[in-house]
C-alpha positions in Angstrom: 5.6 -0.3 32.9 3.8 -3.6 33.1 3.2 -6.0 35.9 1.5 -9.4 36.0 -2.0 -7.9 35.9 -1.5 -5.2 33.2 -0.4 -1.6 32.8 0.8 0.5 35.7 1.4 4.3 35.9 2.5 7.0 38.3 -0.3 8.7 40.2 0.3 12.4 40.4 -2.5 12.9 42.9 -1.3 10.3 45.5 2.4 10.5 44.4 2.5 6.7 44.1 4.5 4.6 41.6 3.3 1.5 39.8 -0.4 2.0 40.4 -2.4 -0.5 38.3 -4.7 1.0 35.6 -8.2 -0.5 35.7 -9.7 -1.1 32.2 -7.0 0.8 30.2 -7.6 2.1 26.7 -4.6 2.8 24.5 -4.9 5.8 22.2 -2.4 7.0 19.6 -1.9 10.8 19.8 0.9 12.5 17.9 2.7 9.2 17.3 2.7 8.3 21.0 1.0 5.4 22.5 -0.9 6.5 25.6 -2.7 4.2 28.0 -5.4 5.9 30.1 -7.8 4.7 32.7 -8.5 5.0 36.4 -7.1 3.5 39.6 -9.1 1.7 42.3 -9.9 5.1 44.0 -11.3 6.6 40.7 -8.3 8.9 40.0 -7.4 9.3 36.3 -4.1 7.7 35.2 -2.1 7.8 32.0 1.1 6.1 30.8 3.1 6.6 27.7 4.6 3.4 26.2 6.3 2.1 23.1 4.5 0.7 20.1 5.7 -2.8 20.9 4.6 -2.6 24.5 1.2 -1.2 23.5 0.6 -4.0 20.9 1.7 -6.6 23.4 -0.8 -5.4 26.1 -3.6 -5.4 23.5 -2.7 -8.9 22.3 -2.7 -10.2 25.9 -6.0 -8.6 26.5 -4.7 -6.2 29.2 -6.0 -3.2 27.2 -8.4 -2.1 24.5 -7.7 -0.1 21.4 -8.8 3.5 21.5 -8.6 6.3 19.0 -5.9 6.7 16.4 -5.5 3.0 15.4 -5.6 2.2 11.7 
């Protein structure tokens, strides 16, 4: 779920795939890595990803750590 500019998600509101998340924050909830943020129109987006993908996005600077990280 990544493109050249960062993390993408499915927008339930607009029914659009691969919508870029602006300023994503990755939280760990119940062992799942969840990126959340907003799209360019201000709609909330979330994407579930693997630990490796989450760590790679944080390392590249595409996302920030949220709650649940030790």
